[in-house]
C-alpha positions as CSV (number, residue, x, y, z in Angstrom):
1,M,0.0,0.0,0.0
2,R,2.8,2.4,0.9
3,F,4.4,1.7,-2.5
4,K,1.1,2.9,-4.3
5,I,1.1,6.1,-2.2
6,I,4.5,7.0,-3.4
7,F,4.4,5.6,-6.9
8,V,1.1,7.2,-8.1
9,P,2.1,10.8,-7.5
10,I,5.5,10.2,-9.0
11,L,3.9,8.6,-12.1
12,I,1.5,11.5,-12.5
13,L,4.2,14.1,-12.1
14,T,6.4,12.2,-14.6
15,L,3.7,12.1,-17.2
16,L,2.8,15.7,-16.8
17,F,6.5,16.7,-17.1
18,A,7.1,14.5,-20.1
19,S,4.1,15.7,-22.0
20,C,4.9,19.4,-21.5
21,W,8.7,19.3,-22.0
22,N,10.2,19.3,-25.4
23,P,14.0,18.5,-25.0
24,F,14.7,19.4,-28.7
25,S,13.1,22.8,-28.2
26,L,15.2,23.6,-25.2
27,V,18.4,22.5,-26.9
28,N,17.6,24.3,-30.1
29,D,16.7,27.6,-28.3
30,A,19.9,27.4,-26.3
31,I,22.3,26.5,-29.1
32,F,20.3,27.8,-32.1
33,K,18.9,31.0,-30.8
34,P,15.7,32.4,-32.4
35,V,16.3,35.7,-34.2
36,T,14.4,38.3,-32.3
37,E,15.7,41.5,-33.9
38,K,14.7,42.0,-37.6
39,P,17.8,41.3,-39.7
40,D,18.7,43.6,-42.6
41,M,17.9,41.9,-45.9
42,T,21.4,42.5,-47.1
43,D,22.7,40.4,-44.2
44,L,20.8,37.4,-45.4
45,I,21.7,37.6,-49.1
46,G,24.1,34.8,-50.1
47,K,24.6,31.1,-50.5
48,Y,23.8,28.7,-47.7
49,M,24.8,25.0,-47.2
50,L,23.5,22.3,-44.9
51,D,25.3,21.7,-41.6
52,S,26.8,18.3,-40.8
53,F,23.8,17.1,-38.7
54,S,21.5,17.7,-41.7
55,I,23.8,15.9,-44.1
56,G,24.0,13.0,-41.6
57,F,20.2,12.9,-41.4
58,I,20.0,12.7,-45.2
59,N,22.7,10.1,-45.4
60,S,21.0,8.0,-42.7
61,L,18.1,7.5,-45.1
62,E,20.5,5.7,-47.5
63,K,18.3,6.2,-50.5
64,Y,19.4,9.7,-51.7
65,N,22.2,10.1,-54.1
66,E,25.1,12.2,-52.8
67,Q,24.7,15.7,-54.1
68,V,25.3,19.1,-52.4
69,T,22.2,20.8,-51.2
70,S,22.2,24.6,-51.2
71,L,19.9,27.6,-50.7
72,E,20.7,30.9,-52.3
73,L,19.0,34.2,-51.4
74,L,19.4,36.7,-54.2
75,P,19.3,40.5,-53.7
76,N,16.1,40.9,-55.9
77,G,14.0,38.8,-53.4
78,K,14.4,35.6,-55.4
79,L,15.7,32.3,-54.1
80,I,17.2,29.1,-55.5
81,L,17.1,25.8,-53.7
82,N,19.3,23.2,-55.4
83,N,19.4,19.4,-54.9
84,V,16.9,19.4,-52.0
85,P,15.8,16.0,-50.8
86,D,12.1,15.6,-51.6
87,I,11.3,15.0,-47.9
88,M,11.8,18.8,-47.3
89,F,8.5,19.8,-48.8
90,K,6.5,16.6,-49.2
91,F,3.2,17.3,-47.5
92,S,1.1,14.3,-48.5
93,E,2.7,12.8,-51.6
94,E,4.7,9.6,-51.3
95,I,8.5,10.1,-50.9
96,Q,10.4,9.2,-54.1
97,Y,13.8,9.8,-52.6
98,E,14.7,12.3,-55.3
99,R,16.6,15.5,-55.1
100,L,14.8,18.5,-56.5
101,S,15.5,22.1,-57.3
102,Y,13.1,25.0,-56.8
103,T,12.9,28.7,-57.5
104,G,10.8,31.3,-55.7
105,D,10.7,34.5,-53.7
106,W,11.7,35.4,-50.1
107,Q,11.2,38.1,-47.6
108,I,11.7,38.6,-43.8
109,G,8.6,38.3,-41.7
110,K,7.4,37.9,-38.1
111,N,6.7,34.4,-36.8
112,I,2.9,33.8,-36.7
113,Q,3.0,31.8,-33.4
114,D,5.6,34.0,-31.6
115,S,5.7,37.6,-32.8
116,T,9.0,38.2,-31.0
117,R,10.7,35.9,-33.6
118,Y,11.5,36.5,-37.3
119,N,11.2,34.0,-40.1
120,L,12.1,33.7,-43.7
121,K,8.9,33.7,-45.7
122,I,9.3,31.8,-48.9
123,G,7.1,31.2,-51.9
124,I,8.1,28.3,-54.2
125,N,6.9,28.8,-57.8
126,N,7.8,25.4,-59.4
127,Y,6.7,22.9,-56.8
128,S,4.6,20.7,-59.1
129,E,2.3,20.8,-62.1
130,R,-0.3,22.2,-59.7
131,G,1.8,25.3,-59.0
132,G,3.6,26.6,-55.9
133,F,3.2,27.0,-52.2
134,A,4.3,29.3,-49.4
135,T,5.9,28.4,-46.1
136,S,8.2,29.9,-43.4
137,L,11.7,28.9,-42.5
138,D,13.0,29.8,-39.0
139,L,15.8,32.2,-38.7
140,R,18.2,31.1,-36.0
141,E,21.5,32.5,-34.7
142,Y,24.3,30.0,-34.4
143,K,27.9,30.9,-33.6
144,G,27.3,34.6,-34.2
145,Q,25.6,34.3,-37.6
146,I,22.1,33.8,-38.9
147,G,21.2,30.4,-40.3
148,I,18.0,29.0,-41.8
149,W,16.1,26.2,-40.0
150,Y,13.4,23.9,-41.2
151,F,11.9,20.9,-39.3
152,I,11.3,17.7,-41.3
153,G,7.9,16.3,-40.1
154,D,7.2,16.4,-36.4
155,P,9.5,18.8,-34.5
156,D,9.7,16.4,-31.6
157,S,11.5,14.0,-33.9
158,G,14.5,16.3,-34.0
159,D,14.8,15.9,-37.8
160,R,15.7,19.2,-39.4
161,F,17.7,21.0,-42.1
162,F,19.9,23.9,-40.9
163,F,21.4,26.0,-43.7
164,I,24.6,27.9,-42.7
165,K,25.6,31.0,-44.7
166,Q,28.9,30.5,-46.5
167,S,31.5,33.2,-46.4
168,D,31.8,35.6,-49.3
169,S,35.0,33.9,-50.4
170,A,33.3,30.5,-50.6
171,N,30.6,31.7,-53.0
């Protein structure tokens, strides 16, 4: 009986804590800080490449050919995504394990769910024969520079792409 008196409250507290705590969010906000001051558009212009975690995630799927994925933000508000694994923007279609390239537009905007954060609002023009779509990519600060973050599927899974801006000499 004494065991039940101790066990039940501990179980309830554990379940409450586990259901409200997102360990990925805590780690991400500590290491990959959300951008809370509006960045200047010229600071974002340039070429971005995936970080090693994102490349490892793609390689773990073992079905994608090895190509370099990049995102380029152009000064005229246009963007180019090259060799993106199709899991990035597959919403309901079956994954074909292809790498695709997209063009579109970009602008800086406020996060809808948290108005203290800024996002990269993008519109993809050539998504499919049905046309394009619009979505937001998180702007995150990492090691003193702004990067671009996109969760793949459920954020609790921890699967994500993080694009890091390349130095001007690397472009």
